[in-house]
C-alpha positions in Angstrom: -4.9 -2.6 23.1 -3.2 0.6 24.0 -5.1 3.6 25.5 -2.6 6.5 24.9 -0.9 5.2 21.8 -2.7 5.4 18.4 -2.5 5.8 14.7 -4.6 8.9 13.9 -5.9 8.7 10.3 -6.9 12.0 8.7 -9.5 11.2 6.1 -9.5 14.8 4.9 -5.9 14.3 3.8 -6.9 11.2 1.8 -9.4 13.5 0.0 -6.6 16.0 -0.5 -4.4 13.4 -2.0 -7.1 12.1 -4.3 -7.7 15.6 -5.7 -4.0 15.8 -6.5 -4.2 12.4 -8.2 -7.1 13.5 -10.4 -5.1 16.5 -11.6 -2.5 14.0 -12.9 -5.0 11.5 -14.2 -7.8 13.6 -15.6 -8.7 11.1 -18.3 -8.4 7.9 -16.2 -10.7 6.0 -13.9 -9.3 4.9 -10.5 -8.8 1.4 -9.0 -7.8 2.3 -5.4 -5.4 -0.3 -3.9 -6.4 -1.0 -0.3 -4.5 -4.3 0.2 -2.8 -5.0 3.6 -5.6 -3.4 5.6 -5.4 -0.3 3.4 -1.6 -0.1 4.0 -2.1 -0.4 7.7 -4.8 2.3 7.9 -7.9 0.2 8.3 -9.5 -1.2 5.2 -13.1 -0.9 6.4 -12.9 2.8 7.2 -10.8 3.7 4.2 -13.1 1.9 1.7 -16.2 3.3 3.3 -14.9 6.9 3.1 -13.4 6.5 -0.4 -16.7 5.1 -1.7 -19.1 7.6 -0.1 -17.0 10.8 -0.1 -14.6 10.4 -2.9 -16.9 8.4 -5.2 -14.4 5.7 -5.9 -16.3 2.6 -6.8 -13.5 0.1 -7.6 -11.0 -1.3 -5.0 -8.1 -3.6 -5.4 -6.9 -6.1 -2.7 -4.3 -8.8 -2.7 -6.3 -11.7 -1.4 -9.8 -13.2 -1.5 -9.9 -13.0 2.3 -9.3 -9.2 2.2 -12.2 -8.9 -0.3 -14.5 -10.9 2.0 -13.5 -8.7 4.9 -14.8 -5.7 3.1 -18.0 -7.5 2.0 -18.7 -8.8 5.5 -17.9 -5.5 7.3 -19.6 -3.3 4.7 -22.5 -5.5 3.4 -24.5 -2.7 1.8 -21.6 -1.0 0.0 -22.2 -1.4 -3.7 -18.6 -1.3 -4.9 -16.4 -3.5 -7.0 -13.6 -5.5 -5.4 -10.8 -7.0 -7.4 -8.5 -9.7 -6.1 -5.1 -9.2 -7.7 -2.9 -12.1 -6.5 -4.1 -14.7 -3.9 -7.3 -15.5 -5.8 -7.9 -19.1 -4.5 -9.4 -19.9 -8.0 -7.8 -23.3 -7.8 -10.2 -24.2 -4.9 -13.8 -25.1 -5.5 -14.4 -24.2 -1.8 -14.3 -20.5 -2.4 -16.2 -20.3 -5.7 -19.4 -19.1 -4.0 -17.6 -16.0 -2.7 -17.0 -14.7 -6.2 -20.5 -15.6 -7.4 -22.4 -14.4 -4.4 -20.4 -11.3 -3.3 -19.6 -9.5 -6.5 -15.9 -10.1 -6.2 -13.8 -10.2 -9.4 -10.6 -12.2 -9.7 -7.6 -10.9 -11.7 -6.6 -14.0 -13.7 -2.9 -14.5 -14.0 -2.8 -18.2 -14.8 -4.0 -20.1 -17.9 -5.5 -22.9 -15.9 -7.6 -20.5 -13.9 -8.7 -18.8 -17.1 -9.8 -22.1 -18.6 -11.7 -23.1 -15.5 -13.6 -19.9 -15.5 -14.4 -20.0 -19.2 -15.5 -23.6 -19.0 -17.7 -23.1 -15.9 -21.3 -22.0 -16.8 -21.6 -20.5 -13.3 -19.0 -17.9 -14.3 -20.8 -17.0 -17.5 -21.4 -13.4 -16.4 -18.0 -12.9 -14.6 -16.0 -10.1 -16.3 -12.8 -11.5 -17.6 -9.9 -9.5 -16.1 -6.5 -10.7 -17.1 -3.0 -9.8 -15.9 -0.1 -10.1 -18.4 3.5 -10.7 -17.3 5.5 -8.3 -19.4 8.8 -8.8 -17.7 8.4 -8.8 -13.9 8.4 -12.6 -13.9 6.1 -12.8 -11.0 2.3 -13.2 -11.7 0.7 -13.0 -15.0 0.1 -14.9 -18.3 3.4 -14.9 -20.2 3.9 -13.5 -23.7 4.6 -17.1 -24.9 1.1 -18.2 -23.8 -0.9 -15.4 -25.5 -1.9 -17.5 -28.5 -3.1 -20.2 -26.1 -5.0 -17.6 -24.2 -6.6 -16.3 -27.4 -7.7 -19.8 -28.3 -9.3 -20.4 -24.9 -11.3 -17.2 -25.1 -12.5 -17.9 -28.6 -13.4 -21.5 -27.9 -15.5 -20.3 -25.0 -17.6 -18.1 -27.4 -16.4 -14.9 -25.8 -15.0 -12.1 -27.9 -13.7 -9.6 -25.4 -11.6 -9.1 -22.3 -13.2 -6.8 -19.8 -9.9 -5.5 -18.4 -6.2 -6.2 -19.4 -3.4 -5.1 -17.0 0.2 -5.6 -16.2 2.5 -4.5 -13.4 5.7 -2.5 -13.7 8.7 -3.7 -11.6 10.8 -0.5 -11.7 8.5 2.5 -11.9 9.8 3.9 -8.7 13.1 4.6 -10.6 13.3 7.7 -12.8 12.0 6.6 -16.2 14.2 6.8 -19.3 13.6 5.9 -22.9 14.5 2.2 -23.4 14.6 1.3 -19.8 12.9 -1.8 -18.4 9.6 0.0 -17.6 9.5 1.3 -21.2 10.2 -2.2 -22.5 7.5 -3.6 -20.4 5.0 -1.1 -21.7 6.0 -1.7 -25.3 5.4 -5.4 -24.8 2.0 -4.6 -23.3 1.0 -2.5 -26.3 2.2 -5.2 -28.6 0.1 -7.8 -26.8 -3.0 -5.5 -27.0 -2.4 -5.2 -30.8 -2.2 -9.0 -31.1 -5.4 -9.4 -29.3 -7.1 -6.8 -31.4 -5.8 -8.4 -34.6 -7.2 -11.8 -33.5 -10.7 -10.3 -33.1 -10.7 -10.0 -29.3 -11.6 -6.5 -28.0 -10.3 -5.0 -24.8 -12.9 -2.9 -22.9 -10.5 -1.5 -20.3 -6.8 -1.5 -19.4 -4.4 -0.4 -16.8 -0.7 -0.3 -16.2 0.2 2.7 -14.0 0.9 2.1 -10.4 1.9 4.9 -8.1 5.4 5.3 -9.5 4.2 5.4 -13.1 1.4 7.9 -12.2 3.8 10.2 -10.5 5.9 10.3 -13.7 2.9 10.6 -16.0 3.7 7.2 -17.7 1.2 4.9 -19.4 -1.7 7.2 -18.7 -3.2 6.4 -22.1 -4.8 3.4 -20.6 -8.4 3.7 -19.3 -7.5 3.1 -15.6 -4.8 3.7 -13.1 -4.0 1.8 -9.9 -2.7 4.1 -7.2 -1.6 2.7 -3.9 1.0 4.3 -1.6 0.6 7.8 -3.2 -3.0 8.1 -1.9 -1.7 7.4 1.6 0.7 10.3 1.2 4.3 9.3 0.5 5.9 9.2 -2.9 6.6 5.7 -4.2 9.5 6.9 -6.3 13.0 7.9 -5.3 12.4 11.2 -3.6 15.2 13.1 -5.3 13.2 13.5 -8.4 9.6 13.0 -7.3 7.1 15.9 -7.8 4.4 14.3 -5.7 3.1 16.6 -3.0 0.8 14.2 -1.2 0.3 14.5 2.6 0.8 11.5 4.9 -2.7 10.7 6.1 -1.6 9.2 9.4 0.2 10.2 12.6 1.6 7.6 14.9 1.7 8.9 18.4 2.3 7.6 21.9 3.0 9.2 25.3 6.1 9.7 27.5 5.9 7.2 30.4 9.0 8.2 32.3 12.0 10.5 31.9 15.3 9.8 33.7 18.6 11.6 33.8 21.5 9.4 32.6 25.3 9.8 32.7 27.9 8.7 30.2 28.7 5.0 30.7 25.4 4.1 32.3 24.0 0.8 31.0 20.4 1.0 29.7 17.9 -1.8 29.0 18.4 -5.3 27.7 22.1 -6.0 27.2 23.1 -3.0 29.1 23.6 -0.6 26.2 26.0 2.0 27.4 25.1 5.7 27.1 27.7 7.6 25.1 26.9 10.9 26.7 25.2 12.6 29.6 21.6 13.4 28.9 18.0 12.2 29.4 16.2 9.0 28.5 12.4 9.1 27.9 10.5 5.8 27.8 7.5 5.3 25.6 5.1 2.4 25.9 5.5 1.0 22.4 7.9 -1.6 21.0 8.1 -4.3 18.4 4.9 -5.7 19.6 3.3 -2.5 18.3 5.2 -2.1 15.1 8.3 -0.3 16.3 10.5 -3.0 14.9 14.1 -3.7 16.0 15.6 -1.9 13.0 14.3 1.4 14.6 17.2 1.1 17.1 19.6 3.9 16.5 17.1 6.1 14.7 17.9 9.8 14.9 15.3 12.5 14.5 13.9 15.6 16.2 11.2 16.1 18.9 10.2 19.5 20.2 13.1 21.0 18.3 15.8 18.8 20.0 17.7 15.9 18.4 16.9 12.4 19.8 18.1 8.9 19.2 16.5 5.6 20.0 18.8 4.0 22.4 19.7 0.3 22.8 17.5 -2.6 21.9 13.8 -2.1 21.1 11.7 -4.1 23.6 8.4 -5.7 22.8 6.6 -3.1 24.9 9.0 -0.2 25.5 11.4 2.0 23.6 14.1 4.2 25.2 14.7 7.6 23.5 17.8 9.6 24.4 18.1 13.4 24.4 21.4 15.2 25.1 19.4 18.4 25.7 16.0 18.0 27.4 13.2 20.0 25.9 11.1 21.8 28.6 8.0 19.9 27.5 9.7 16.5 27.8 7.8 15.0 30.8 5.6 12.2 31.8 2.3 12.3 29.9 3.7 14.4 27.0 2.7 13.2 23.5 5.5 11.8 21.3 5.1 11.3 17.5 7.1 8.8 15.5 5.6 10.4 12.4 2.8 12.8 11.7 0.8 14.3 8.9 2.0 17.8 9.6 5.7 17.3 8.9 5.3 14.4 6.3 8.4 12.9 7.9 7.7 9.2 7.2 9.8 9.4 4.1 12.8 10.6 6.1 12.3 7.9 8.7 12.1 5.1 6.1 15.2 6.4 4.3 17.2 6.5 7.5 16.0 3.0 8.5 16.8 1.7 5.0 13.3 0.6 4.4 10.2 2.0 2.7 7.1 3.8 4.0 4.9 0.7 3.0 6.7 -1.3 5.7 6.4 1.3 8.4 2.7 1.8 7.7 1.8 -1.9 7.5 4.1 -2.8 10.5 1.8 -1.0 13.0 0.0 -3.9 14.8 -3.6 -4.2 15.9 -2.5 -3.5 19.5 -2.4 0.2 18.3 -5.9 1.6 17.9 -6.8 3.5 14.8 -8.7 6.8 15.3 -10.3 8.6 12.3 -10.7 12.3 11.9 -11.9 14.4 9.0 
């Protein structure tokens, strides 16, 4: 663990982002995606706050293990938890988790659907089905819809509790006739086929963050926001209108500042300084989530340009300044990103990655501190 490096999570900003979301989705209920440890922000704390303060009662995770983590760490929380991908439904070993802990699997395979429909222990389990409309990842395919209908009818059921799909390109500016539009058209067609066959659909959802930001597919009963509630836009920023605030700040401290001369070798491999200046060392590296692709990053600190110099070490990172800010000294705070400047989108663009990866990359060696 670190003592002077931390990810500070501002829960008040999560509330701010949720209020912005509700302005866009006035007629929709929310399934809040908290997979990957709430995108690196701490699943226990985020779920507890969202349930008690924001009155969100349904949460989405990627794996059954994540769902059990919530149940075991927050045993009195009366919320719904949906497992969207790694359901473990093919293993009898984990059946009791669904039955005893009020966890709901999102079914994306015909064999899993048949097993649940045939098992009397699952008689009261809400049937939640994911349809593959063209992402070709998880979901029951269009060619298997008739078989799905037969299985449901043969079981004596006449309804699907929730039907959903996932868009593969909603982060791109939507246009009539594009892939996202075709996916939604296919989803609507499948809903119509189900209705005509006598199977009712109680709820439905399609819109992930990118679709919500663009006001797309909001005629369904629910939306499934993920990244946008943590602050950054999930669309290409040149057209995004999302004004969310990054809920976290990743800060550390300056351990040491040295003056360097052009040609001086620094760190592993002896990376040569290209200019005279100053190098500040901070006690975080790829062991903390400052991965090797941060090397060469250029940004500003205390009004001065800096560049991450040479190779990122497991435990240390060297930061070069041509001009030394007066406040640059041992013990000073240093922020890689913060909630004030919302600069994680700029960092991810420069690093040729996405905010998801920067958030989830911060390891457990960095403590999380929560403020409101």
